[in-house]
DOGU-454802 format. One record per residue (C-alpha): residue number from 1; z, x, y. Coordinates in steps of 0.5 Angstrom, whole numbers, plus 500, padded with zeros to 3 digits. Example, Ala and Ser with C-alpha at 12.3 -4.5 7.8 and 13.67 -1.06 7.14 Angstrom:
<nulo=1 w=516 u=525 v=491> .
<nulo=2 w=514 u=527 v=498> .
! end
This chain:
<nulo=1 w=358 u=265 v=638> .
<nulo=2 w=355 u=259 v=635> .
<nulo=3 w=357 u=259 v=627> .
<nulo=4 w=360 u=266 v=628> .
<nulo=5 w=368 u=265 v=627> .
<nulo=6 w=373 u=269 v=628> .
<nulo=7 w=373 u=275 v=624> .
<nulo=8 w=377 u=274 v=618> .
<nulo=9 w=382 u=280 v=619> .
<nulo=10 w=389 u=281 v=616> .
<nulo=11 w=394 u=280 v=621> .
<nulo=12 w=397 u=286 v=620> .
<nulo=13 w=390 u=290 v=621> .
<nulo=14 w=389 u=286 v=628> .
<nulo=15 w=396 u=288 v=630> .
<nulo=16 w=395 u=295 v=628> .
<nulo=17 w=388 u=296 v=632> .
<nulo=18 w=391 u=292 v=638> .
<nulo=19 w=397 u=297 v=638> .
<nulo=20 w=392 u=304 v=638> .
<nulo=21 w=386 u=306 v=642> .
<nulo=22 w=380 u=306 v=639> .
<nulo=23 w=379 u=311 v=634> .
<nulo=24 w=374 u=317 v=635> .
<nulo=25 w=368 u=316 v=630> .
<nulo=26 w=368 u=320 v=624> .
<nulo=27 w=363 u=324 v=620> .
<nulo=28 w=361 u=324 v=613> .
<nulo=29 w=362 u=319 v=607> .
<nulo=30 w=358 u=315 v=603> .
<nulo=31 w=356 u=307 v=605> .
<nulo=32 w=356 u=304 v=598> .
<nulo=33 w=352 u=297 v=598> .
<nulo=34 w=349 u=293 v=593> .
<nulo=35 w=343 u=289 v=592> .
<nulo=36 w=342 u=282 v=590> .
<nulo=37 w=335 u=283 v=587> .
<nulo=38 w=329 u=288 v=586> .
<nulo=39 w=325 u=290 v=592> .
<nulo=40 w=318 u=289 v=591> .
<nulo=41 w=316 u=296 v=594> .
<nulo=42 w=319 u=301 v=599> .
<nulo=43 w=313 u=299 v=604> .
<nulo=44 w=316 u=295 v=610> .
<nulo=45 w=309 u=294 v=613> .
<nulo=46 w=306 u=291 v=607> .
<nulo=47 w=313 u=286 v=605> .
<nulo=48 w=316 u=280 v=607> .
<nulo=49 w=323 u=280 v=604> .
<nulo=50 w=330 u=282 v=606> .
<nulo=51 w=330 u=285 v=599> .
<nulo=52 w=325 u=291 v=602> .
<nulo=53 w=328 u=291 v=609> .
<nulo=54 w=336 u=292 v=607> .
<nulo=55 w=335 u=299 v=603> .
<nulo=56 w=329 u=302 v=607> .
<nulo=57 w=330 u=300 v=614> .
<nulo=58 w=334 u=306 v=615> .
<nulo=59 w=328 u=311 v=613> .
<nulo=60 w=324 u=308 v=619> .
<nulo=61 w=324 u=308 v=627> .
<nulo=62 w=320 u=303 v=631> .
<nulo=63 w=318 u=304 v=638> .
<nulo=64 w=323 u=299 v=640> .
<nulo=65 w=329 u=295 v=637> .
<nulo=66 w=334 u=290 v=638> .
<nulo=67 w=340 u=293 v=640> .
<nulo=68 w=344 u=293 v=634> .
<nulo=69 w=351 u=292 v=637> .
<nulo=70 w=349 u=286 v=641> .
<nulo=71 w=349 u=280 v=636> .
<nulo=72 w=344 u=275 v=639> .
<nulo=73 w=337 u=278 v=640> .
<nulo=74 w=332 u=277 v=645> .
<nulo=75 w=327 u=280 v=650> .
<nulo=76 w=333 u=282 v=654> .
<nulo=77 w=337 u=286 v=648> .
<nulo=78 w=331 u=290 v=646> .
<nulo=79 w=332 u=298 v=647> .
<nulo=80 w=328 u=304 v=646> .
<nulo=81 w=327 u=308 v=640> .
<nulo=82 w=321 u=312 v=639> .
<nulo=83 w=319 u=310 v=645> .
<nulo=84 w=323 u=312 v=651> .
<nulo=85 w=321 u=307 v=656> .
<nulo=86 w=315 u=302 v=657> .
<nulo=87 w=311 u=298 v=662> .
<nulo=88 w=306 u=292 v=663> .
<nulo=89 w=300 u=293 v=668> .
<nulo=90 w=299 u=288 v=673> .
<nulo=91 w=295 u=283 v=668> .
<nulo=92 w=300 u=283 v=663> .
<nulo=93 w=295 u=286 v=658> .
<nulo=94 w=297 u=293 v=657> .
<nulo=95 w=303 u=295 v=655> .
<nulo=96 w=304 u=303 v=655> .
<nulo=97 w=310 u=307 v=652> .
<nulo=98 w=312 u=313 v=654> .
<nulo=99 w=314 u=317 v=647> .
<nulo=100 w=320 u=322 v=645> .
<nulo=101 w=318 u=329 v=644> .
<nulo=102 w=320 u=333 v=639> .
<nulo=103 w=321 u=328 v=633> .
<nulo=104 w=319 u=330 v=626> .
<nulo=105 w=317 u=326 v=620> .
<nulo=106 w=322 u=327 v=614> .
<nulo=107 w=317 u=332 v=611> .
<nulo=108 w=317 u=336 v=617> .
<nulo=109 w=310 u=334 v=621> .
<nulo=110 w=311 u=332 v=628> .
<nulo=111 w=311 u=325 v=630> .
<nulo=112 w=306 u=324 v=636> .
<nulo=113 w=302 u=318 v=639> .
<nulo=114 w=297 u=319 v=634> .
<nulo=115 w=302 u=316 v=629> .
<nulo=116 w=303 u=310 v=633> .
<nulo=117 w=295 u=309 v=634> .
<nulo=118 w=294 u=310 v=627> .
<nulo=119 w=299 u=305 v=625> .
<nulo=120 w=297 u=299 v=629> .
<nulo=121 w=290 u=300 v=627> .
<nulo=122 w=291 u=299 v=620> .
<nulo=123 w=295 u=293 v=622> .
<nulo=124 w=289 u=290 v=626> .
<nulo=125 w=284 u=293 v=621> .
<nulo=126 w=281 u=298 v=625> .
<nulo=127 w=283 u=304 v=621> .
<nulo=128 w=277 u=308 v=618> .
<nulo=129 w=282 u=308 v=612> .
<nulo=130 w=285 u=301 v=610> .
<nulo=131 w=289 u=301 v=604> .
<nulo=132 w=294 u=296 v=605> .
<nulo=133 w=295 u=291 v=599> .
<nulo=134 w=298 u=286 v=603> .
<nulo=135 w=298 u=285 v=611> .
<nulo=136 w=303 u=279 v=612> .
<nulo=137 w=304 u=281 v=620> .
<nulo=138 w=296 u=282 v=622> .
<nulo=139 w=296 u=275 v=625> .
<nulo=140 w=302 u=278 v=630> .
<nulo=141 w=296 u=282 v=633> .
<nulo=142 w=290 u=278 v=634> .
<nulo=143 w=290 u=279 v=641> .
<nulo=144 w=291 u=287 v=640> .
<nulo=145 w=284 u=290 v=641> .
<nulo=146 w=286 u=297 v=640> .
<nulo=147 w=292 u=302 v=642> .
<nulo=148 w=289 u=308 v=646> .
<nulo=149 w=293 u=314 v=647> .
<nulo=150 w=294 u=320 v=652> .
<nulo=151 w=296 u=326 v=649> .
<nulo=152 w=302 u=326 v=644> .
<nulo=153 w=307 u=322 v=648> .
<nulo=154 w=304 u=316 v=651> .
<nulo=155 w=301 u=310 v=647> .
<nulo=156 w=298 u=304 v=650> .
<nulo=157 w=297 u=297 v=647> .
<nulo=158 w=291 u=294 v=650> .
<nulo=159 w=291 u=286 v=649> .
<nulo=160 w=285 u=281 v=650> .
<nulo=161 w=290 u=276 v=654> .
<nulo=162 w=298 u=276 v=655> .
<nulo=163 w=303 u=276 v=650> .
<nulo=164 w=310 u=275 v=652> .
<nulo=165 w=313 u=276 v=645> .
<nulo=166 w=309 u=282 v=643> .
<nulo=167 w=315 u=286 v=645> .
<nulo=168 w=320 u=282 v=641> .
<nulo=169 w=315 u=283 v=635> .
<nulo=170 w=315 u=290 v=636> .
<nulo=171 w=323 u=290 v=635> .
<nulo=172 w=322 u=287 v=628> .
<nulo=173 w=325 u=291 v=622> .
<nulo=174 w=317 u=290 v=620> .
<nulo=175 w=314 u=293 v=626> .
<nulo=176 w=316 u=301 v=624> .
<nulo=177 w=312 u=306 v=625> .
<nulo=178 w=308 u=310 v=619> .
<nulo=179 w=306 u=317 v=619> .
<nulo=180 w=298 u=318 v=619> .
<nulo=181 w=298 u=323 v=614> .
<nulo=182 w=302 u=320 v=608> .
<nulo=183 w=297 u=315 v=604> .
<nulo=184 w=300 u=308 v=603> .
<nulo=185 w=300 u=309 v=595> .
<nulo=186 w=306 u=314 v=597> .
<nulo=187 w=309 u=309 v=602> .
<nulo=188 w=310 u=304 v=597> .
<nulo=189 w=314 u=308 v=592> .
<nulo=190 w=317 u=315 v=596> .
<nulo=191 w=317 u=313 v=604> .
<nulo=192 w=316 u=318 v=609> .
<nulo=193 w=319 u=316 v=616> .
<nulo=194 w=323 u=319 v=622> .
<nulo=195 w=329 u=315 v=621> .
<nulo=196 w=336 u=317 v=620> .
<nulo=197 w=336 u=317 v=613> .
<nulo=198 w=331 u=320 v=608> .
<nulo=199 w=329 u=317 v=602> .
<nulo=200 w=331 u=321 v=595> .
<nulo=201 w=331 u=316 v=590> .
<nulo=202 w=329 u=309 v=588> .
<nulo=203 w=330 u=307 v=581> .
<nulo=204 w=327 u=300 v=580> .
<nulo=205 w=332 u=295 v=578> .
<nulo=206 w=338 u=300 v=578> .
<nulo=207 w=339 u=304 v=584> .
<nulo=208 w=337 u=307 v=591> .
<nulo=209 w=339 u=313 v=594> .
<nulo=210 w=338 u=315 v=602> .
<nulo=211 w=341 u=322 v=605> .
<nulo=212 w=343 u=324 v=612> .
<nulo=213 w=337 u=326 v=616> .
<nulo=214 w=339 u=333 v=619> .
<nulo=215 w=334 u=333 v=624> .
<nulo=216 w=334 u=326 v=627> .
<nulo=217 w=332 u=326 v=634> .
<nulo=218 w=338 u=321 v=636> .
<nulo=219 w=344 u=326 v=638> .
<nulo=220 w=350 u=326 v=633> .
<nulo=221 w=347 u=320 v=629> .
<nulo=222 w=347 u=318 v=623> .
<nulo=223 w=355 u=319 v=622> .
<nulo=224 w=354 u=317 v=614> .
<nulo=225 w=352 u=323 v=609> .
<nulo=226 w=349 u=318 v=604> .
<nulo=227 w=347 u=311 v=603> .
<nulo=228 w=347 u=308 v=596> .
<nulo=229 w=345 u=302 v=593> .
<nulo=230 w=346 u=299 v=586> .
<nulo=231 w=343 u=293 v=584> .
<nulo=232 w=347 u=287 v=581> .
<nulo=233 w=344 u=281 v=578> .
<nulo=234 w=350 u=276 v=578> .
<nulo=235 w=353 u=274 v=584> .
<nulo=236 w=359 u=273 v=581> .
<nulo=237 w=359 u=280 v=579> .
<nulo=238 w=357 u=282 v=586> .
<nulo=239 w=363 u=278 v=590> .
<nulo=240 w=368 u=281 v=585> .
<nulo=241 w=366 u=288 v=586> .
<nulo=242 w=366 u=287 v=593> .
<nulo=243 w=373 u=284 v=593> .
<nulo=244 w=376 u=290 v=589> .
<nulo=245 w=373 u=295 v=593> .
<nulo=246 w=367 u=298 v=590> .
<nulo=247 w=362 u=296 v=595> .
<nulo=248 w=363 u=297 v=603> .
<nulo=249 w=358 u=291 v=606> .
<nulo=250 w=356 u=285 v=602> .
<nulo=251 w=348 u=284 v=602> .
<nulo=252 w=346 u=280 v=608> .
<nulo=253 w=348 u=273 v=608> .
<nulo=254 w=350 u=273 v=600> .
<nulo=255 w=356 u=270 v=601> .
<nulo=256 w=355 u=263 v=601> .
<nulo=257 w=360 u=258 v=604> .
<nulo=258 w=364 u=256 v=598> .
<nulo=259 w=364 u=263 v=596> .
<nulo=260 w=367 u=265 v=603> .
<nulo=261 w=374 u=263 v=601> .
<nulo=262 w=374 u=266 v=594> .
<nulo=263 w=372 u=273 v=597> .
<nulo=264 w=378 u=272 v=602> .
<nulo=265 w=383 u=270 v=597> .
<nulo=266 w=381 u=276 v=593> .
<nulo=267 w=380 u=281 v=599> .
<nulo=268 w=385 u=279 v=605> .
<nulo=269 w=383 u=285 v=609> .
<nulo=270 w=376 u=284 v=609> .
<nulo=271 w=372 u=282 v=615> .
<nulo=272 w=368 u=276 v=614> .
<nulo=273 w=363 u=272 v=619> .
<nulo=274 w=359 u=266 v=618> .
<nulo=275 w=353 u=266 v=622> .
<nulo=276 w=346 u=263 v=622> .
<nulo=277 w=341 u=267 v=618> .
<nulo=278 w=334 u=265 v=621> .
<nulo=279 w=332 u=263 v=614> .
<nulo=280 w=330 u=256 v=613> .
<nulo=281 w=330 u=252 v=606> .
<nulo=282 w=323 u=249 v=606> .
<nulo=283 w=318 u=245 v=601> .
<nulo=284 w=312 u=248 v=600> .
<nulo=285 w=306 u=243 v=597> .
<nulo=286 w=299 u=247 v=596> .
<nulo=287 w=295 u=241 v=599> .
<nulo=288 w=289 u=243 v=596> .
<nulo=289 w=291 u=242 v=589> .
<nulo=290 w=291 u=234 v=587> .
<nulo=291 w=294 u=229 v=587> .
<nulo=292 w=298 u=233 v=593> .
<nulo=293 w=291 u=233 v=597> .
<nulo=294 w=293 u=226 v=599> .
<nulo=295 w=297 u=226 v=605> .
<nulo=296 w=301 u=220 v=603> .
<nulo=297 w=304 u=224 v=597> .
<nulo=298 w=306 u=229 v=602> .
<nulo=299 w=309 u=224 v=607> .
<nulo=300 w=313 u=221 v=602> .
<nulo=301 w=316 u=227 v=599> .
<nulo=302 w=318 u=229 v=606> .
<nulo=303 w=321 u=222 v=607> .
<nulo=304 w=325 u=223 v=601> .
<nulo=305 w=329 u=229 v=603> .
<nulo=306 w=336 u=228 v=604> .
<nulo=307 w=338 u=234 v=609> .
<nulo=308 w=345 u=231 v=610> .
<nulo=309 w=346 u=232 v=602> .
<nulo=310 w=343 u=239 v=602> .
<nulo=311 w=348 u=241 v=608> .
<nulo=312 w=354 u=238 v=604> .
<nulo=313 w=353 u=241 v=598> .
<nulo=314 w=350 u=248 v=599> .
<nulo=315 w=354 u=249 v=606> .
<nulo=316 w=359 u=244 v=607> .
<nulo=317 w=356 u=242 v=613> .
<nulo=318 w=355 u=248 v=617> .
<nulo=319 w=348 u=249 v=616> .
<nulo=320 w=343 u=247 v=622> .
<nulo=321 w=338 u=241 v=622> .
<nulo=322 w=332 u=243 v=626> .
<nulo=323 w=324 u=244 v=625> .
<nulo=324 w=320 u=250 v=624> .
<nulo=325 w=324 u=254 v=630> .
<nulo=326 w=331 u=256 v=629> .
<nulo=327 w=335 u=250 v=631> .
<nulo=328 w=340 u=251 v=637> .
<nulo=329 w=345 u=253 v=639> .
<nulo=330 w=343 u=260 v=636> .
<nulo=331 w=335 u=259 v=636> .
<nulo=332 w=332 u=260 v=643> .
<nulo=333 w=326 u=255 v=641> .
<nulo=334 w=330 u=250 v=638> .
<nulo=335 w=328 u=242 v=639> .
<nulo=336 w=334 u=238 v=642> .
<nulo=337 w=337 u=234 v=637> .
<nulo=338 w=336 u=227 v=640> .
<nulo=339 w=328 u=229 v=640> .
<nulo=340 w=329 u=232 v=633> .
<nulo=341 w=332 u=225 v=630> .
<nulo=342 w=326 u=221 v=632> .
<nulo=343 w=321 u=225 v=628> .
<nulo=344 w=319 u=223 v=621> .
<nulo=345 w=324 u=224 v=616> .
<nulo=346 w=329 u=227 v=621> .
<nulo=347 w=332 u=220 v=622> .
<nulo=348 w=340 u=219 v=620> .
<nulo=349 w=338 u=213 v=617> .
<nulo=350 w=336 u=216 v=610> .
<nulo=351 w=336 u=210 v=606> .
<nulo=352 w=331 u=207 v=610> .
<nulo=353 w=326 u=213 v=610> .
<nulo=354 w=327 u=213 v=602> .
<nulo=355 w=325 u=206 v=602> .
<nulo=356 w=319 u=208 v=606> .
<nulo=357 w=317 u=214 v=601> .
<nulo=358 w=318 u=209 v=595> .
<nulo=359 w=313 u=204 v=598> .
<nulo=360 w=308 u=209 v=599> .
<nulo=361 w=309 u=212 v=592> .
<nulo=362 w=309 u=205 v=589> .
<nulo=363 w=302 u=204 v=593> .
<nulo=364 w=299 u=210 v=589> .
<nulo=365 w=301 u=207 v=582> .
<nulo=366 w=307 u=211 v=581> .
<nulo=367 w=314 u=208 v=578> .
<nulo=368 w=320 u=209 v=574> .
<nulo=369 w=315 u=207 v=568> .
<nulo=370 w=310 u=212 v=571> .
<nulo=371 w=312 u=218 v=574> .
<nulo=372 w=309 u=224 v=577> .
<nulo=373 w=311 u=230 v=573> .
<nulo=374 w=311 u=237 v=576> .
<nulo=375 w=313 u=244 v=576> .
<nulo=376 w=317 u=246 v=582> .
<nulo=377 w=317 u=254 v=582> .
<nulo=378 w=322 u=258 v=586> .
<nulo=379 w=325 u=265 v=586> .
<nulo=380 w=330 u=267 v=581> .
<nulo=381 w=336 u=268 v=587> .
<nulo=382 w=342 u=263 v=587> .
<nulo=383 w=339 u=261 v=595> .
<nulo=384 w=333 u=259 v=592> .
<nulo=385 w=335 u=256 v=585> .
<nulo=386 w=341 u=252 v=588> .
<nulo=387 w=337 u=248 v=593> .
<nulo=388 w=331 u=247 v=588> .
<nulo=389 w=336 u=243 v=583> .
<nulo=390 w=338 u=239 v=589> .
<nulo=391 w=330 u=238 v=591> .
<nulo=392 w=328 u=236 v=584> .
<nulo=393 w=334 u=231 v=584> .
<nulo=394 w=332 u=227 v=590> .
<nulo=395 w=324 u=227 v=588> .
<nulo=396 w=326 u=223 v=582> .
<nulo=397 w=328 u=217 v=587> .
<nulo=398 w=321 u=217 v=589> .
<nulo=399 w=318 u=217 v=582> .
<nulo=400 w=317 u=225 v=581> .
<nulo=401 w=320 u=228 v=575> .
<nulo=402 w=320 u=236 v=576> .
<nulo=403 w=322 u=242 v=572> .
<nulo=404 w=324 u=248 v=575> .
<nulo=405 w=320 u=254 v=574> .
<nulo=406 w=324 u=260 v=576> .
<nulo=407 w=320 u=267 v=578> .
<nulo=408 w=323 u=274 v=579> .
<nulo=409 w=321 u=277 v=586> .
<nulo=410 w=315 u=281 v=585> .
<nulo=411 w=312 u=275 v=581> .
<nulo=412 w=314 u=270 v=586> .
<nulo=413 w=311 u=273 v=592> .
<nulo=414 w=305 u=275 v=588> .
<nulo=415 w=304 u=267 v=586> .
<nulo=416 w=305 u=266 v=594> .
<nulo=417 w=300 u=271 v=596> .
<nulo=418 w=295 u=268 v=591> .
<nulo=419 w=297 u=261 v=593> .
<nulo=420 w=298 u=260 v=585> .
<nulo=421 w=303 u=254 v=585> .
<nulo=422 w=303 u=247 v=587> .
<nulo=423 w=310 u=245 v=589> .
<nulo=424 w=315 u=251 v=591> .
<nulo=425 w=322 u=251 v=594> .
<nulo=426 w=322 u=257 v=599> .
<nulo=427 w=327 u=260 v=603> .
<nulo=428 w=323 u=263 v=609> .
<nulo=429 w=326 u=269 v=613> .
<nulo=430 w=324 u=269 v=620> .
<nulo=431 w=325 u=276 v=623> .
<nulo=432 w=324 u=275 v=630> .
<nulo=433 w=326 u=268 v=634> .
<nulo=434 w=320 u=268 v=637> .
<nulo=435 w=314 u=263 v=636> .
<nulo=436 w=309 u=268 v=635> .
<nulo=437 w=314 u=271 v=629> .
<nulo=438 w=314 u=264 v=626> .
<nulo=439 w=310 u=259 v=628> .
<nulo=440 w=303 u=263 v=628> .
<nulo=441 w=305 u=267 v=622> .
<nulo=442 w=307 u=261 v=618> .
<nulo=443 w=302 u=256 v=620> .
<nulo=444 w=296 u=259 v=623> .
<nulo=445 w=290 u=257 v=619> .
<nulo=446 w=288 u=265 v=618> .
<nulo=447 w=295 u=267 v=617> .
<nulo=448 w=296 u=271 v=610> .
<nulo=449 w=303 u=268 v=610> .
<nulo=450 w=301 u=261 v=611> .
<nulo=451 w=302 u=259 v=603> .
<nulo=452 w=301 u=252 v=604> .
<nulo=453 w=294 u=253 v=606> .
<nulo=454 w=295 u=248 v=612> .
<nulo=455 w=290 u=249 v=617> .
<nulo=456 w=290 u=244 v=624> .
<nulo=457 w=285 u=246 v=629> .
<nulo=458 w=289 u=243 v=634> .
<nulo=459 w=295 u=247 v=632> .
<nulo=460 w=291 u=253 v=632> .
<nulo=461 w=289 u=252 v=640> .
<nulo=462 w=296 u=250 v=641> .
<nulo=463 w=299 u=256 v=638> .
<nulo=464 w=294 u=261 v=642> .
<nulo=465 w=296 u=257 v=648> .
<nulo=466 w=304 u=258 v=647> .
<nulo=467 w=302 u=265 v=645> .
<nulo=468 w=299 u=267 v=652> .
<nulo=469 w=304 u=263 v=656> .
<nulo=470 w=308 u=267 v=661> .
<nulo=471 w=313 u=262 v=663> .
<nulo=472 w=318 u=261 v=658> .
<nulo=473 w=320 u=253 v=660> .
<nulo=474 w=312 u=252 v=659> .
<nulo=475 w=312 u=256 v=653> .
<nulo=476 w=318 u=252 v=650> .
<nulo=477 w=314 u=245 v=651> .
<nulo=478 w=308 u=247 v=648> .
<nulo=479 w=312 u=250 v=642> .
<nulo=480 w=315 u=243 v=642> .
<nulo=481 w=308 u=240 v=642> .
<nulo=482 w=307 u=244 v=636> .
<nulo=483 w=313 u=242 v=632> .
<nulo=484 w=312 u=235 v=633> .
<nulo=485 w=305 u=236 v=629> .
<nulo=486 w=307 u=240 v=624> .
<nulo=487 w=313 u=234 v=622> .
<nulo=488 w=307 u=229 v=622> .
<nulo=489 w=303 u=233 v=618> .
<nulo=490 w=308 u=235 v=613> .
<nulo=491 w=306 u=242 v=614> .
<nulo=492 w=312 u=245 v=611> .
<nulo=493 w=318 u=241 v=611> .
<nulo=494 w=324 u=244 v=613> .
<nulo=495 w=330 u=242 v=610> .
<nulo=496 w=335 u=246 v=613> .
<nulo=497 w=336 u=253 v=617> .
<nulo=498 w=341 u=256 v=613> .
<nulo=499 w=348 u=259 v=614> .
<nulo=500 w=352 u=264 v=610> .
<nulo=501 w=357 u=270 v=610> .
<nulo=502 w=357 u=277 v=611> .
<nulo=503 w=363 u=281 v=609> .
<nulo=504 w=365 u=288 v=610> .
<nulo=505 w=371 u=293 v=609> .
<nulo=506 w=376 u=294 v=614> .
<nulo=507 w=374 u=301 v=615> .
<nulo=508 w=367 u=300 v=616> .
<nulo=509 w=366 u=301 v=624> .
<nulo=510 w=360 u=299 v=628> .
<nulo=511 w=357 u=294 v=623> .
<nulo=512 w=355 u=287 v=627> .
<nulo=513 w=351 u=282 v=624> .
<nulo=514 w=346 u=278 v=628> .
<nulo=515 w=346 u=271 v=629> .
<nulo=516 w=339 u=269 v=630> .
<nulo=517 w=336 u=274 v=625> .
<nulo=518 w=339 u=278 v=618> .
<nulo=519 w=333 u=283 v=619> .
<nulo=520 w=334 u=287 v=625> .
<nulo=521 w=341 u=290 v=624> .
<nulo=522 w=340 u=294 v=618> .
<nulo=523 w=339 u=301 v=620> .
<nulo=524 w=346 u=303 v=619> .
<nulo=525 w=345 u=309 v=624> .
<nulo=526 w=351 u=307 v=628> .
<nulo=527 w=356 u=305 v=622> .
<nulo=528 w=362 u=310 v=620> .
<nulo=529 w=367 u=310 v=616> .
<nulo=530 w=374 u=310 v=618> .
<nulo=531 w=378 u=313 v=612> .
! end
């Protein structure tokens, strides 16, 4: 499927599996994971990074989730979680969930409909106490008036108008349900959930430990006794540690395309898959800071991007070229290639685009003798630093001399939150392949994650129109209209949609990387160790 390649399993292992019936699930054992970074906090409702999702998703539950066993996520793969069932009313503005009875929070308190009501009232700013430091997905719920409840086991989401993407948003790893009785200050450091694993310890920059929830409401889950996570700064060290068997699964999408061969050479029995990640490398330009408040400079920068060079150097040609929505074939909303090639900066004639960009900059008074000096800020991860180096090299061709400013994860997200940067190289992860979970979140005027401060009233109208459109084909056409405007405005030039590898040891069972999101298969409740 798409970029998914045949699992790289040793021939002997394949033969053995084919010759014997499927093993019964074994209980017990510790899943050993490594982390490539330092999570900003344990509060998934306040964070926007896989750095928090990977180690802490297993603490929580959603109302609904994407089926972890199905590699391609869509509305059709949404399954019950804390909700037993759901139904829309005839106006498509009321979504009612029947909730499971008898579920307990990790501290022993009962889970009820009040927790669902409380969580989304906090998200929409309607709660009496509102102590989120950040609320990056508030913009997902602009149509949500309230959540009403009936007894302990029923909750209804009441919308001002239809929102067909809502169910997909609720299946995101960022849509977990919080306990009303636990303050946010605690949730940031010692989270309480209903999930398959209970939080034990978070030693910042060092390790994380979760243990099996003996009272989990899903019978016989989880299979594992523990999950341990160890932070390792060096990617070379991480790859070596996995290859020598110190860890069971690589961090999501941590194995670059060039490194895949090395991992397989060192660990030939490992199972590895290359997938689309729904993370997009993009250029951030803070358009309120001179001289970048001049649209001509932003257009020149967009034209100067040689996407083919990025793809060849970073991904050996395996990344996808697209607009803001995940490109085809994995993306459900990606623009056709023949349409994309007509947009600014996407022409295969990169020399022509570069010449046009140079002419714009020369007209503004810049040249090799009089360059524009800038800093490119980016996050201290190889997936950010490597493309930032290429970006700096390409901008030299249009008389922009760039120095890299590398920031650790907490400082990086703090800067973005405050819009305290001028030029940035970002890697935006999209948790749900839906326009409301991507375009609305990243480009609407009032979104917290609109880091470039882009605001176009016409785009906002189109965003609202696509969000309420029940006909998917009509909705897709509106999305294409939005994509064209975003490119013309150089809103946040998308360089590439990344591909990356995930590897796991041959004894790890029921682990399935998804092909259109790296966020929503990390609860590990179905994973077991065949050893």
